[in-house]
Each structure stands twice: as C-alpha cells, then as structure tokens.
Backbone of each chain as ProteinMPNN parsed JSONL, in Angstrom:
{"seq_chain_A": "RKEVEQDPGPFNVPEGATVAFNCTYSNSASQSFFWYRQDCRKEPKLLMSVYSSGNEDGRFTAQLNRASQYISLLIRDSKLSDSATYLCVVNTQTGGSYIPTFGRGTSLIVHP", "coords_chain_A": {"N_chain_A": [[10.079, 163.868, 119.336], [12.494, 165.73, 121.038], [11.779, 168.182, 123.405], [11.573, 171.434, 124.89], [9.323, 172.935, 126.894], [7.47, 175.861, 127.419], [5.234, 178.188, 128.945], [4.191, 180.766, 126.952], [3.251, 183.216, 127.835], [2.062, 186.647, 127.552], [3.114, 187.418, 130.92], [1.698, 189.738, 132.878], [2.374, 191.913, 135.296], [2.108, 193.836, 138.366], [4.53, 196.131, 139.742], [6.459, 194.829, 142.419], [5.084, 192.49, 142.682], [4.901, 188.889, 143.002], [6.005, 186.415, 140.824], [5.734, 183.4, 138.942], [7.371, 181.121, 136.814], [7.087, 178.303, 134.667], [8.553, 175.287, 133.363], [8.828, 172.528, 131.246], [10.529, 169.523, 130.342], [11.375, 167.065, 127.9], [13.335, 165.154, 127.58], [14.646, 162.732, 129.428], [17.286, 162.236, 129.909], [18.546, 164.59, 130.181], [20.884, 166.861, 131.6], [21.76, 169.237, 132.794], [20.566, 172.469, 133.761], [19.117, 175.633, 133.12], [18.189, 179.052, 133.605], [17.793, 181.634, 131.369], [17.868, 185.087, 130.529], [16.348, 187.222, 128.201], [16.468, 190.235, 126.611], [14.659, 192.459, 124.429], [15.638, 191.879, 121.147], [18.199, 191.338, 121.889], [21.063, 189.392, 123.031], [20.69, 186.143, 124.617], [21.142, 186.031, 128.114], [22.786, 184.561, 130.846], [20.858, 183.879, 133.628], [20.509, 182.268, 135.929], [21.8, 179.122, 137.107], [20.172, 175.94, 137.551], [19.711, 173.902, 140.227], [19.419, 170.596, 141.645], [18.717, 170.681, 144.305], [17.455, 173.013, 144.526], [17.844, 176.534, 144.273], [18.804, 179.864, 145.161], [18.994, 183.274, 144.243], [19.258, 186.225, 145.308], [16.361, 187.917, 144.581], [15.427, 185.879, 143.067], [14.434, 182.529, 142.611], [15.149, 179.233, 141.832], [13.915, 176.049, 140.893], [14.16, 172.506, 140.577], [12.673, 169.59, 139.425], [13.404, 166.499, 138.927], [12.094, 164.074, 138.648], [9.565, 164.719, 137.712], [10.353, 166.115, 135.553], [10.568, 168.927, 135.384], [10.942, 172.408, 135.691], [11.301, 175.403, 137.528], [10.938, 178.964, 137.941], [11.007, 181.53, 140.219], [10.152, 184.819, 140.821], [10.517, 187.303, 143.085], [9.121, 190.318, 144.474], [8.888, 192.004, 142.114], [10.577, 194.06, 139.731], [10.51, 196.941, 137.559], [12.574, 196.67, 135.775], [12.785, 193.975, 135.472], [11.306, 193.214, 133.359], [11.21, 191.266, 130.558], [12.106, 188.5, 128.413], [12.041, 185.219, 129.574], [14.045, 182.482, 129.375], [14.012, 179.034, 129.334], [16.491, 176.631, 129.6], [17.842, 173.602, 128.606], [20.316, 171.24, 128.989], [21.82, 168.588, 127.273], [23.981, 165.908, 127.183], [25.4, 163.875, 124.782], [27.508, 161.442, 123.94], [30.196, 163.054, 122.526], [28.886, 165.377, 122.227], [27.345, 168.313, 123.33], [24.554, 169.769, 123.919], [22.73, 172.591, 124.309], [19.311, 173.184, 124.642], [16.682, 175.316, 123.879], [13.752, 176.638, 125.421], [10.711, 178.214, 124.255], [10.421, 180.533, 125.598], [9.223, 182.764, 128.141], [7.328, 185.573, 128.379], [7.648, 188.453, 130.348], [6.051, 191.216, 131.7], [6.448, 193.94, 133.643], [4.637, 196.321, 135.286], [4.136, 199.761, 136.367]], "CA_chain_A": [[11.038, 164.974, 119.271], [12.785, 166.236, 122.369], [11.392, 169.58, 123.444], [11.486, 172.181, 126.135], [8.056, 173.632, 126.78], [7.204, 176.96, 128.347], [4.077, 179.037, 128.703], [4.767, 181.98, 126.37], [2.753, 184.435, 128.465], [2.86, 187.361, 128.547], [2.703, 187.642, 132.284], [1.633, 191.181, 133.079], [2.241, 192.019, 136.751], [2.523, 195.132, 138.906], [5.756, 196.164, 140.542], [6.324, 194.268, 143.759], [4.401, 191.198, 142.653], [5.666, 187.646, 142.854], [5.56, 185.71, 139.613], [6.41, 182.114, 138.775], [7.377, 180.543, 135.472], [7.318, 176.867, 134.648], [9.165, 174.733, 132.16], [8.94, 171.069, 131.261], [11.416, 169.012, 129.303], [10.942, 165.711, 127.559], [14.453, 164.222, 127.543], [15.001, 162.374, 130.806], [18.742, 162.18, 130.02], [19.062, 165.952, 130.329], [21.817, 166.831, 132.723], [21.895, 170.515, 133.486], [19.392, 173.285, 133.507], [19.427, 177.047, 133.331], [17.298, 180.119, 133.159], [18.413, 182.777, 130.725], [17.013, 186.252, 130.314], [16.605, 187.864, 126.91], [15.8, 191.495, 126.318], [14.252, 192.541, 123.032], [16.682, 191.977, 120.124], [19.516, 191.166, 122.503], [21.426, 187.992, 123.209], [20.331, 185.545, 125.904], [22.167, 186.154, 129.158], [22.542, 183.634, 131.939], [20.268, 184.402, 134.858], [20.981, 181.367, 136.979], [21.72, 177.676, 136.924], [19.134, 175.318, 138.36], [20.252, 172.715, 140.875], [18.387, 169.68, 142.14], [18.305, 171.061, 145.658], [16.879, 174.351, 144.478], [18.824, 177.569, 144.567], [18.265, 181.217, 145.244], [19.94, 184.355, 143.973], [18.511, 187.456, 145.564], [14.904, 187.792, 144.447], [15.152, 184.796, 142.125], [14.566, 181.17, 143.136], [14.946, 178.212, 140.805], [13.679, 174.701, 141.412], [14.197, 171.425, 139.586], [12.073, 168.313, 139.818], [13.825, 165.571, 137.872], [11.096, 163.003, 138.479], [8.495, 165.267, 136.882], [10.987, 166.806, 134.424], [9.921, 170.227, 135.549], [11.819, 173.437, 136.234], [10.534, 176.614, 137.789], [11.639, 180.192, 138.325], [10.159, 182.424, 141.003], [10.695, 186.166, 140.979], [9.821, 188.036, 144.15], [9.273, 191.778, 144.49], [9.222, 192.338, 140.719], [10.986, 195.415, 139.367], [10.27, 197.285, 136.156], [13.713, 196.184, 134.988], [12.664, 192.532, 135.255], [10.561, 192.981, 132.114], [12.091, 190.588, 129.605], [11.683, 187.12, 128.141], [12.823, 184.275, 130.378], [14.252, 181.278, 128.573], [14.398, 177.803, 130.009], [17.49, 175.965, 128.765], [18.126, 172.256, 129.082], [21.501, 170.692, 128.326], [21.927, 167.138, 127.239], [25.239, 165.461, 126.584], [25.384, 162.549, 124.178], [28.835, 161.267, 123.368], [30.984, 164.276, 122.632], [28.051, 166.54, 121.94], [26.744, 168.951, 124.495], [23.636, 170.634, 123.181], [21.681, 173.316, 125.023], [18.058, 173.354, 123.916], [15.943, 176.433, 124.451], [12.313, 176.793, 125.327], [10.282, 179.383, 123.479], [10.526, 181.731, 126.428], [8.039, 183.331, 128.782], [7.451, 187.036, 128.401], [7.208, 189.128, 131.578], [5.916, 192.675, 131.662], [6.2, 194.499, 134.966], [4.151, 197.695, 135.096], [4.133, 200.559, 137.616]], "C_chain_A": [[11.242, 165.535, 120.676], [12.532, 167.727, 122.409], [11.501, 170.129, 124.851], [10.27, 173.085, 125.993], [7.915, 174.701, 127.85], [5.904, 177.644, 127.961], [4.595, 180.358, 128.158], [4.345, 183.272, 127.042], [2.052, 185.313, 127.428], [2.236, 187.357, 129.936], [2.811, 189.147, 132.532], [1.363, 191.425, 134.559], [2.635, 193.41, 137.219], [3.86, 195.01, 139.625], [5.489, 195.587, 141.925], [5.667, 192.906, 143.795], [5.41, 190.05, 142.636], [5.11, 186.898, 141.654], [6.38, 184.435, 139.446], [6.273, 181.633, 137.343], [7.689, 179.06, 135.564], [7.886, 176.432, 133.318], [9.167, 173.223, 132.297], [9.844, 170.639, 130.123], [11.124, 167.542, 129.103], [12.077, 164.69, 127.596], [14.931, 163.92, 128.956], [16.509, 162.279, 131.001], [19.357, 163.564, 130.165], [19.815, 166.083, 131.635], [21.96, 168.143, 133.462], [20.88, 171.492, 132.926], [19.684, 174.733, 133.897], [18.201, 177.887, 133.024], [18.165, 181.233, 132.567], [17.371, 183.88, 130.615], [17.377, 186.834, 128.956], [15.78, 189.135, 126.8], [15.581, 191.582, 124.808], [15.455, 192.776, 122.111], [18.092, 191.942, 120.713], [19.819, 189.677, 122.641], [20.896, 187.463, 124.535], [21.487, 185.7, 126.884], [21.787, 185.243, 130.317], [21.981, 184.371, 133.143], [20.742, 183.558, 136.033], [20.914, 179.919, 136.517], [20.632, 177.144, 137.836], [19.679, 174.019, 138.918], [19.129, 171.888, 141.492], [17.841, 170.094, 143.501], [17.573, 172.386, 145.68], [17.931, 175.381, 144.837], [18.209, 178.949, 144.427], [19.366, 182.21, 144.946], [19.164, 185.657, 144.13], [17.019, 187.206, 145.482], [14.48, 186.605, 143.596], [15.401, 183.434, 142.783], [14.254, 180.188, 142.022], [14.79, 176.857, 141.462], [13.716, 173.709, 140.255], [13.54, 170.193, 140.183], [12.375, 167.319, 138.705], [12.769, 164.504, 137.608], [9.971, 163.469, 137.55], [9.021, 165.987, 135.648], [10.434, 168.219, 134.296], [10.9, 171.184, 136.224], [10.97, 174.674, 136.483], [11.473, 177.769, 138.13], [10.635, 181.078, 139.033], [10.869, 183.765, 141.126], [9.864, 186.883, 142.019], [10.056, 189.527, 143.972], [9.698, 192.292, 143.104], [9.556, 193.812, 140.548], [10.642, 195.665, 137.903], [11.35, 196.691, 135.262], [13.696, 194.66, 134.792], [11.913, 192.213, 133.968], [11.507, 192.453, 131.049], [11.43, 189.269, 129.246], [12.62, 186.177, 128.881], [12.841, 182.92, 129.67], [14.709, 180.12, 129.455], [15.346, 177.055, 129.079], [17.873, 174.637, 129.4], [19.292, 171.706, 128.281], [21.51, 169.179, 128.395], [23.234, 166.784, 126.555], [25.067, 164.051, 126.056], [26.713, 162.373, 123.455], [29.648, 162.528, 123.577], [30.184, 165.531, 122.447], [27.375, 167.036, 123.199], [25.839, 170.034, 123.95], [22.622, 171.287, 124.113], [20.467, 173.526, 124.12], [17.214, 174.386, 124.64], [14.438, 176.204, 124.376], [11.993, 178.06, 124.557], [10.383, 180.673, 124.274], [9.186, 182.164, 126.97], [8.255, 184.825, 128.92], [6.882, 187.6, 129.701], [7.176, 190.626, 131.341], [5.571, 193.134, 133.068], [5.805, 195.964, 134.782], [4.077, 198.422, 136.435], [2.821, 200.387, 138.376]], "O_chain_A": [[10.282, 165.782, 121.405], [13.011, 168.464, 121.547], [11.517, 169.4, 125.843], [10.199, 173.902, 125.075], [8.201, 174.474, 129.026], [5.525, 177.67, 126.79], [5.376, 181.024, 128.838], [4.984, 184.308, 126.859], [1.483, 184.767, 126.483], [1.017, 187.303, 130.1], [3.884, 189.738, 132.409], [0.255, 191.177, 135.036], [3.41, 194.094, 136.55], [4.261, 193.928, 140.055], [4.438, 195.821, 142.522], [5.688, 192.233, 144.825], [6.584, 190.218, 142.306], [3.897, 186.767, 141.493], [7.568, 184.399, 139.767], [5.205, 181.723, 136.738], [8.454, 178.619, 136.423], [7.728, 177.099, 132.296], [9.479, 172.699, 133.367], [9.919, 171.293, 129.083], [10.682, 166.854, 130.023], [11.82, 163.487, 127.639], [15.552, 164.765, 129.602], [16.976, 162.243, 132.14], [20.578, 163.687, 130.262], [19.438, 165.495, 132.648], [22.257, 168.147, 134.657], [20.406, 171.367, 131.797], [20.395, 175.01, 134.863], [17.306, 177.479, 132.284], [19.125, 181.699, 133.179], [16.165, 183.632, 130.61], [18.552, 186.929, 128.6], [14.552, 189.107, 126.885], [16.222, 190.882, 124.025], [16.193, 193.747, 122.275], [19.045, 192.446, 120.119], [18.964, 188.824, 122.406], [20.675, 188.232, 125.47], [22.653, 185.523, 126.529], [20.624, 185.165, 130.714], [22.553, 185.354, 133.614], [21.303, 184.071, 137.001], [20.103, 179.543, 135.671], [20.217, 177.816, 138.78], [20.066, 173.13, 138.16], [18.053, 172.394, 141.812], [16.667, 169.888, 143.808], [17.121, 172.834, 146.734], [18.823, 175.101, 145.639], [17.247, 179.166, 143.69], [20.518, 182.023, 145.337], [18.503, 186.121, 143.202], [16.476, 186.385, 146.221], [13.285, 186.36, 143.427], [16.43, 183.215, 143.421], [13.226, 180.294, 141.353], [15.445, 176.553, 142.459], [13.355, 174.026, 139.122], [13.826, 169.811, 141.318], [11.699, 167.294, 137.677], [12.577, 164.083, 136.467], [9.49, 162.708, 136.711], [8.245, 166.421, 134.796], [9.917, 168.63, 133.257], [11.586, 170.832, 137.183], [10.033, 174.955, 135.736], [12.617, 177.58, 138.542], [9.55, 181.345, 138.517], [12.043, 183.829, 141.49], [8.655, 187.052, 141.857], [11.059, 189.947, 143.396], [10.739, 192.934, 142.959], [8.917, 194.688, 141.131], [10.502, 194.732, 137.113], [11.08, 196.265, 134.139], [14.501, 194.122, 134.032], [11.888, 191.061, 133.536], [12.482, 193.111, 130.685], [10.334, 188.96, 129.715], [13.841, 186.322, 128.819], [11.804, 182.312, 129.409], [15.669, 180.234, 130.216], [15.041, 176.866, 127.902], [18.187, 174.569, 130.588], [19.268, 171.702, 127.051], [21.242, 168.579, 129.436], [23.551, 167.299, 125.482], [24.646, 163.148, 126.779], [27.003, 163.069, 122.482], [29.767, 163.012, 124.702], [30.728, 166.634, 122.5], [26.898, 166.254, 124.021], [26.309, 171.103, 123.561], [21.748, 170.607, 124.65], [20.59, 173.986, 122.984], [17.053, 174.334, 125.859], [13.922, 175.655, 123.403], [12.871, 178.867, 124.25], [10.424, 181.765, 123.708], [8.147, 181.959, 126.343], [9.24, 185.278, 129.504], [5.767, 187.261, 130.1], [8.136, 191.221, 130.85], [4.533, 192.764, 133.617], [6.551, 196.748, 134.194], [3.969, 197.801, 137.492], [2.642, 200.98, 139.44]]}, "seq_chain_B": "EPEVTQTPSHQVTQMGQEVILRCVPISNHLYFYWYRQILGQKVEFLVSFYNNEISEKSEIFDDQFSVERPDGSNFTLKIRSTKLEDSAMYFCASKGFSGNTIYFGEGSWLTVV", "coords_chain_B": {"N_chain_B": [[35.538, 191.111, 132.098], [35.597, 188.142, 130.263], [34.336, 187.796, 126.916], [32.145, 186.751, 124.263], [32.561, 187.725, 120.987], [31.005, 189.148, 118.127], [30.873, 189.709, 114.625], [29.505, 190.871, 111.5], [27.483, 193.302, 113.298], [25.119, 193.849, 112.115], [23.839, 192.928, 108.998], [22.869, 193.47, 105.692], [21.77, 191.736, 102.92], [21.574, 190.637, 99.515], [19.24, 188.286, 98.216], [20.472, 185.092, 97.457], [23.11, 185.738, 97.638], [26.339, 185.128, 99.147], [27.091, 184.859, 102.597], [29.147, 185.598, 105.346], [29.433, 185.114, 108.698], [31.07, 186.207, 111.565], [32.825, 185.164, 114.497], [34.385, 185.504, 117.636], [35.155, 183.364, 119.973], [35.211, 182.954, 123.596], [38.445, 182.885, 124.967], [39.652, 180.511, 126.146], [37.82, 178.586, 125.706], [36.251, 175.559, 124.486], [34.103, 174.431, 123.217], [31.89, 175.254, 120.656], [29.212, 177.109, 119.242], [26.528, 177.746, 116.956], [23.551, 179.513, 116.891], [20.252, 180.402, 115.841], [17.761, 182.99, 115.683], [14.751, 183.669, 114.557], [12.814, 186.587, 114.075], [10.725, 187.126, 116.778], [10.474, 184.467, 117.341], [11.607, 181.274, 118.715], [14.879, 180.599, 120.139], [16.987, 178.8, 118.124], [18.855, 175.87, 117.717], [21.671, 175.477, 115.642], [24.278, 174.368, 115.024], [26.99, 172.559, 116.514], [30.409, 172.627, 117.546], [33.402, 171.007, 118.031], [36.686, 170.165, 118.951], [37.746, 170.75, 116.468], [35.858, 169.909, 114.624], [32.525, 169.394, 113.356], [30.229, 168.534, 115.807], [27.573, 168.146, 116.253], [24.57, 168.745, 114.468], [21.644, 170.541, 113.456], [18.48, 169.959, 111.757], [18.041, 172.245, 110.405], [20.484, 173.128, 109.588], [21.539, 172.835, 106.743], [22.962, 171.91, 103.516], [23.565, 174.425, 102.632], [24.79, 175.75, 104.626], [27.831, 176.24, 106.419], [30.569, 175.743, 108.681], [33.558, 177.019, 110.17], [36.783, 177.002, 111.641], [39.173, 178.808, 111.221], [41.649, 179.779, 112.166], [42.234, 179.246, 114.806], [41.206, 181.139, 116.502], [39.015, 182.597, 115.429], [35.62, 181.786, 114.643], [33.568, 180.82, 112.196], [30.46, 181.26, 110.443], [29.108, 180.303, 107.468], [26.826, 181.144, 104.981], [25.826, 179.892, 102.072], [24.186, 180.558, 99.799], [22.012, 182.836, 100.205], [18.643, 182.855, 101.441], [15.363, 184.334, 101.606], [14.156, 183.48, 103.937], [16.283, 183.091, 105.598], [16.699, 185.3, 107.026], [17.359, 186.541, 110.143], [18.389, 186.683, 113.609], [21.623, 185.771, 114.342], [23.303, 183.912, 116.635], [26.391, 183.394, 118.14], [28.014, 181.118, 120.331], [29.879, 179.971, 123.182], [31.564, 177.481, 125.181], [33.322, 176.401, 128.046], [35.767, 173.808, 128.896], [35.301, 172.691, 131.403], [32.433, 173.02, 133.528], [29.06, 174.0, 132.772], [27.878, 176.102, 131.519], [26.886, 178.07, 128.772], [28.005, 180.818, 126.838], [26.876, 183.686, 125.229], [27.401, 185.581, 122.231], [26.687, 188.97, 121.118], [25.195, 188.794, 118.891], [24.449, 188.611, 115.358], [22.654, 190.392, 113.151], [20.934, 189.383, 110.447], [19.639, 190.404, 107.427], [17.881, 189.451, 104.679], [17.225, 190.446, 101.464]], "CA_chain_B": [[34.955, 189.781, 131.957], [35.741, 187.675, 128.878], [33.073, 187.738, 126.223], [32.092, 186.299, 122.878], [32.323, 188.881, 120.122], [30.513, 188.781, 116.803], [30.799, 190.733, 113.576], [29.028, 192.221, 111.792], [26.305, 193.343, 114.157], [23.961, 193.851, 111.23], [24.187, 192.845, 107.587], [21.784, 193.35, 104.723], [22.324, 191.095, 101.743], [20.576, 190.253, 98.523], [18.957, 186.867, 98.088], [21.407, 184.395, 96.584], [24.49, 186.1, 97.969], [27.0, 184.415, 100.245], [27.304, 185.66, 103.803], [29.994, 185.003, 106.39], [29.294, 185.727, 110.018], [32.293, 185.896, 112.295], [32.713, 185.076, 115.944], [35.583, 185.186, 118.417], [34.699, 182.815, 121.254], [36.046, 183.194, 124.77], [39.725, 182.334, 124.508], [39.991, 179.157, 126.599], [36.677, 177.702, 125.508], [36.508, 174.459, 123.56], [32.874, 174.075, 122.518], [31.389, 176.437, 119.967], [27.858, 176.896, 118.746], [25.738, 178.775, 116.29], [22.11, 179.459, 117.036], [19.571, 181.51, 115.167], [16.445, 183.348, 116.219], [13.892, 184.454, 113.678], [12.124, 187.599, 114.88], [9.502, 186.691, 117.452], [10.443, 183.024, 117.528], [12.524, 180.754, 119.716], [16.291, 180.416, 119.81], [17.085, 177.464, 117.528], [20.196, 175.331, 117.564], [22.107, 175.164, 114.283], [25.438, 173.491, 114.926], [28.011, 172.635, 117.548], [31.742, 172.381, 116.973], [34.337, 170.648, 119.099], [37.874, 169.446, 118.487], [37.924, 171.07, 115.045], [34.891, 169.317, 113.714], [31.131, 169.492, 113.761], [29.848, 167.438, 116.685], [26.138, 167.943, 116.127], [23.9, 169.782, 113.69], [20.199, 170.369, 113.382], [17.946, 169.819, 110.396], [18.118, 173.555, 109.762], [21.861, 173.272, 109.094], [21.635, 172.01, 105.534], [24.179, 172.081, 102.713], [23.828, 175.834, 102.414], [25.511, 176.257, 105.782], [29.083, 175.597, 106.798], [31.294, 176.42, 109.754], [34.999, 176.867, 110.052], [37.595, 177.675, 112.649], [40.337, 178.84, 110.332], [42.941, 180.21, 112.706], [42.334, 179.001, 116.237], [40.487, 182.119, 117.314], [37.732, 182.893, 114.813], [34.681, 180.69, 114.351], [32.71, 181.484, 111.22], [29.3, 180.603, 109.86], [28.911, 180.735, 106.097], [25.597, 180.751, 104.294], [26.33, 179.913, 100.692], [23.273, 181.258, 98.9], [20.996, 183.199, 101.193], [17.231, 182.903, 101.087], [14.635, 185.303, 102.426], [13.868, 182.894, 105.253], [17.485, 183.091, 106.438], [16.698, 186.536, 107.823], [17.265, 186.173, 111.555], [19.552, 187.012, 114.436], [22.486, 184.606, 114.493], [24.104, 184.008, 117.856], [27.502, 182.494, 118.397], [28.16, 180.852, 121.76], [30.984, 179.069, 123.489], [31.554, 176.839, 126.492], [34.616, 175.882, 128.452], [35.862, 172.366, 129.073], [34.58, 172.385, 132.637], [31.275, 173.91, 133.648], [27.991, 173.712, 131.828], [27.242, 177.323, 131.043], [27.339, 178.62, 127.499], [27.998, 182.279, 126.806], [26.474, 184.127, 123.909], [27.742, 186.883, 121.678], [25.555, 189.892, 121.001], [24.399, 188.433, 117.729], [24.561, 189.273, 114.05], [21.309, 190.465, 112.582], [21.013, 189.224, 108.999], [18.421, 190.696, 106.671], [18.005, 189.062, 103.273], [16.191, 191.179, 100.705]], "C_chain_B": [[35.074, 189.345, 130.497], [34.37, 187.561, 128.23], [33.25, 187.197, 124.818], [31.777, 187.522, 122.023], [31.934, 188.41, 118.731], [30.56, 189.989, 115.873], [30.235, 190.107, 112.308], [27.843, 192.181, 112.754], [25.033, 193.318, 113.311], [24.445, 193.8, 109.782], [22.925, 192.69, 106.753], [22.388, 192.778, 103.452], [21.209, 190.741, 100.773], [20.441, 188.736, 98.484], [19.937, 186.244, 97.097], [22.866, 184.701, 96.854], [25.023, 185.236, 99.102], [27.233, 185.376, 101.401], [28.226, 184.89, 104.74], [29.821, 185.804, 107.668], [30.464, 185.26, 110.871], [32.085, 185.979, 113.799], [34.102, 184.838, 116.522], [35.091, 184.676, 119.758], [35.623, 183.236, 122.394], [37.294, 182.324, 124.645], [40.022, 180.914, 124.979], [38.845, 178.178, 126.446], [36.934, 176.702, 124.388], [35.282, 174.053, 122.741], [32.294, 175.349, 121.918], [30.064, 176.098, 119.295], [27.41, 178.064, 117.865], [24.267, 178.458, 116.529], [21.516, 180.557, 116.159], [18.231, 181.754, 115.843], [15.752, 184.232, 115.198], [13.057, 185.376, 114.554], [10.821, 187.051, 115.466], [9.426, 185.205, 117.721], [11.524, 182.57, 118.513], [13.958, 180.714, 119.199], [16.473, 178.971, 119.351], [18.552, 177.062, 117.342], [20.486, 175.066, 116.089], [23.192, 174.088, 114.293], [26.325, 173.658, 116.155], [29.328, 172.143, 116.968], [32.692, 172.119, 118.12], [35.493, 169.884, 118.487], [38.013, 169.547, 116.965], [36.997, 170.333, 114.096], [33.486, 169.527, 114.249], [30.79, 168.285, 114.624], [28.352, 167.146, 116.605], [25.59, 169.062, 115.243], [22.414, 169.492, 113.623], [19.763, 170.229, 111.928], [17.939, 171.156, 109.66], [19.457, 173.701, 109.034], [22.049, 172.369, 107.882], [22.899, 172.364, 104.746], [24.51, 173.539, 102.407], [24.702, 176.441, 103.52], [26.842, 175.522, 105.935], [29.72, 176.411, 107.914], [32.768, 176.103, 109.615], [35.657, 177.561, 111.232], [38.984, 177.799, 112.022], [41.676, 179.085, 111.029], [43.058, 180.038, 114.208], [41.678, 180.045, 117.102], [39.109, 182.419, 116.727], [36.924, 181.629, 114.575], [33.637, 181.292, 113.437], [31.547, 180.596, 110.796], [29.132, 181.177, 108.463], [27.558, 180.24, 105.603], [25.869, 180.961, 102.822], [25.465, 180.744, 99.755], [22.031, 181.615, 99.714], [19.595, 183.215, 100.593], [16.543, 183.91, 102.006], [14.427, 184.778, 103.847], [15.101, 182.727, 106.13], [17.581, 184.359, 107.272], [16.42, 186.194, 109.279], [18.435, 186.806, 112.302], [20.347, 185.724, 114.61], [23.393, 184.826, 115.699], [25.198, 182.952, 117.84], [27.59, 182.293, 119.907], [29.347, 179.935, 121.976], [30.881, 178.581, 124.925], [32.943, 176.306, 126.791], [34.596, 174.377, 128.619], [35.124, 171.931, 130.339], [33.445, 173.387, 132.778], [30.302, 173.671, 132.518], [27.384, 174.936, 131.188], [27.785, 177.712, 129.676], [27.116, 180.127, 127.506], [27.772, 182.727, 125.378], [27.126, 185.446, 123.523], [26.489, 187.716, 121.517], [24.718, 189.653, 119.753], [24.726, 189.229, 116.488], [23.184, 189.228, 113.422], [21.431, 190.442, 111.071], [19.652, 189.495, 108.38], [18.682, 190.359, 105.215], [16.862, 189.709, 102.503], [16.127, 190.681, 99.25]], "O_chain_B": [[34.696, 190.092, 129.594], [33.374, 187.271, 128.894], [34.349, 187.188, 124.263], [30.836, 188.262, 122.309], [32.452, 187.416, 118.223], [30.32, 191.125, 116.28], [30.462, 188.923, 112.059], [27.271, 191.116, 112.988], [23.997, 192.821, 113.752], [25.349, 194.54, 109.393], [22.041, 191.893, 107.064], [23.402, 193.276, 102.962], [20.055, 190.569, 101.163], [21.409, 188.005, 98.695], [20.196, 186.802, 96.031], [23.756, 184.008, 96.36], [24.265, 184.689, 99.904], [27.534, 186.552, 101.201], [28.093, 183.677, 104.902], [30.039, 187.016, 107.7], [30.803, 184.077, 110.896], [31.275, 186.762, 114.294], [34.893, 184.071, 115.973], [34.655, 185.464, 120.598], [36.689, 183.806, 122.164], [37.205, 181.158, 124.26], [40.625, 180.161, 124.214], [38.885, 177.073, 126.986], [37.718, 176.952, 123.472], [35.409, 173.409, 121.699], [32.217, 176.385, 122.578], [29.831, 174.975, 118.848], [27.859, 179.2, 118.02], [23.811, 177.323, 116.392], [22.197, 181.513, 115.789], [17.652, 180.872, 116.476], [16.12, 185.39, 115.002], [12.641, 184.992, 115.647], [9.943, 186.58, 114.743], [8.435, 184.721, 118.266], [12.258, 183.388, 119.068], [14.211, 180.785, 117.997], [16.159, 178.034, 120.084], [19.368, 177.848, 116.861], [19.657, 174.503, 115.375], [23.053, 173.041, 113.662], [26.403, 174.732, 116.752], [29.356, 171.35, 116.027], [32.779, 172.904, 119.064], [35.296, 169.049, 117.603], [38.345, 168.579, 116.28], [37.305, 170.155, 112.917], [33.285, 169.8, 115.433], [31.031, 167.146, 114.226], [27.921, 166.022, 116.862], [26.089, 170.187, 115.27], [21.984, 168.343, 113.722], [20.563, 170.361, 111.002], [17.841, 171.194, 108.433], [19.531, 174.332, 107.98], [22.634, 171.289, 107.974], [23.792, 173.038, 105.26], [25.62, 173.846, 101.97], [25.276, 177.516, 103.351], [26.955, 174.337, 105.619], [29.451, 177.602, 108.071], [33.171, 175.091, 109.041], [35.162, 178.562, 111.75], [39.861, 176.975, 112.277], [42.719, 178.649, 110.541], [43.931, 180.652, 114.821], [41.593, 179.872, 118.317], [38.131, 182.488, 117.471], [37.472, 180.552, 114.338], [32.893, 182.182, 113.849], [31.637, 179.368, 110.79], [29.026, 182.391, 108.292], [27.197, 179.077, 105.783], [26.114, 182.083, 102.38], [25.988, 181.556, 98.992], [21.125, 180.8, 99.885], [19.392, 183.536, 99.422], [17.078, 184.284, 103.05], [14.51, 185.524, 104.822], [14.996, 182.277, 107.271], [18.453, 184.473, 108.133], [15.377, 185.629, 109.608], [19.342, 187.383, 111.703], [19.786, 184.695, 114.988], [24.144, 185.799, 115.766], [24.954, 181.778, 117.563], [27.274, 183.202, 120.675], [29.768, 179.215, 121.071], [30.209, 179.181, 125.763], [33.646, 175.823, 125.903], [33.548, 173.741, 128.501], [34.413, 170.926, 130.341], [33.496, 174.478, 132.208], [30.674, 173.199, 131.444], [26.459, 174.815, 130.385], [28.995, 177.687, 129.449], [26.165, 180.632, 128.101], [28.39, 182.219, 124.443], [27.371, 186.31, 124.366], [25.375, 187.244, 121.744], [23.654, 190.249, 119.586], [25.21, 190.359, 116.553], [22.623, 188.157, 113.192], [21.971, 191.375, 110.475], [18.647, 188.895, 108.76], [19.589, 190.909, 104.591], [15.69, 189.543, 102.842], [15.321, 191.177, 98.463]]}, "name": "protein", "num_of_chains": 2, "seq": "RKEVEQDPGPFNVPEGATVAFNCTYSNSASQSFFWYRQDCRKEPKLLMSVYSSGNEDGRFTAQLNRASQYISLLIRDSKLSDSATYLCVVNTQTGGSYIPTFGRGTSLIVHPEPEVTQTPSHQVTQMGQEVILRCVPISNHLYFYWYRQILGQKVEFLVSFYNNEISEKSEIFDDQFSVERPDGSNFTLKIRSTKLEDSAMYFCASKGFSGNTIYFGEGSWLTVV"}
C-alpha cells in the first residue's frame, strides 16, 4: 500500500527554536510534493511546495530527496502562531488521475 | 483571492438519513476532490472527479457515496444512508489544469447521531 509517513509528534518547542519535520513516501512515481498547515478543525492550507533543489520561504525551508523518497520542513525562529499540524502531501499522477495523498501530520506546539 | 466554498458548515443528521454536501470549486478549475477527516485522524482521500466523471476513488467510497456536478458550478457529495462512522469533516478541493496545488474548502462537519 502506498503511504506517506510522518512522525506525529507532538513537537513541543520554545519560541525562537528551530524545528525540523520529516516525511517519507513509498511511491517512487510521485511527482510533486507539498507541505500544508492545518489548524485545529480547519481546512488544510498550502504552506509551500517542495522542489528538488530545495526552497525557502521566509523562516521555512523545504527539502526533497527523491533518491531516499524523503521530504523535510525546517522552521527557524518559531513563533507562537506556528503551532499547528503540518501535513506532508505527495501527488502522484496515473493516467488521468491526479491524487494528493496526505501524511498523518506532525503536531507542533510552540510555547512562550 | 478565489476560494472553494462549502455548505453546510455543520450538519447533524440521524443515522440512516441521506445527506448532501455541497461545494463550489474555484471557477476555472477542472479537477475536483472530496476528502474526509475523522476527528483526530488523517485526511483521507475519497474521490476525484475530472471531465464529468469519477477518475479515482478509494475503498472508503463505497456504494453509499456518490458525487455529481449537476450544473457546471456545484460539486456535491451524497451519502445515501448515513452511519455513525460517517461522522467526520468533509473537505472539498479543486485544482486547475496547470499547476499541482489543490485548494481546500473550509469543510463541512457532519455529525451522525
């Protein structure tokens, strides 16, 4: 069964800390990768896409290692408002179907 | 910013009743999805819809479920005879022809009693 695996956490860190989340996926045909953020009882919202060369958006850095089928998200200088669940999403296209598959999510709690 | 809208935001229904959840995807999008999330669990794929037909469905999407795009704007999920275990947040999502990002609605919280 094709899966996206994440450490569920929770990661409990102080403000200002750097925290890293990892994700592995089992389908080598997967084509695009994302990190979404989900607040409690809210919809998932796109945080950032993940590119092979790695990409950065402010305090957030995403990395992809296709050979190891591994994705990471690094958050620097954590803010209280970063507290949320971070979802790893892997898209695979087969024929006309384009199916995003979600990991279980990693919970982050940033405390004062 | 264009967004996916869902109604109702919350519905309570009795076991065995039919439920229809409605979604208006982003207007120029071509791929449509329903996902569900049982409280405390992962976001699970139910069904994808493209070119006016189901393109993929999961094992969760059994004969009790159906989808329809009746008028070119709405995308509905029908649960024919609800069970207690159907209680979950149901998210509609859509994707454009180009680009890989899917956008989610705010969800419809279904409680079956």
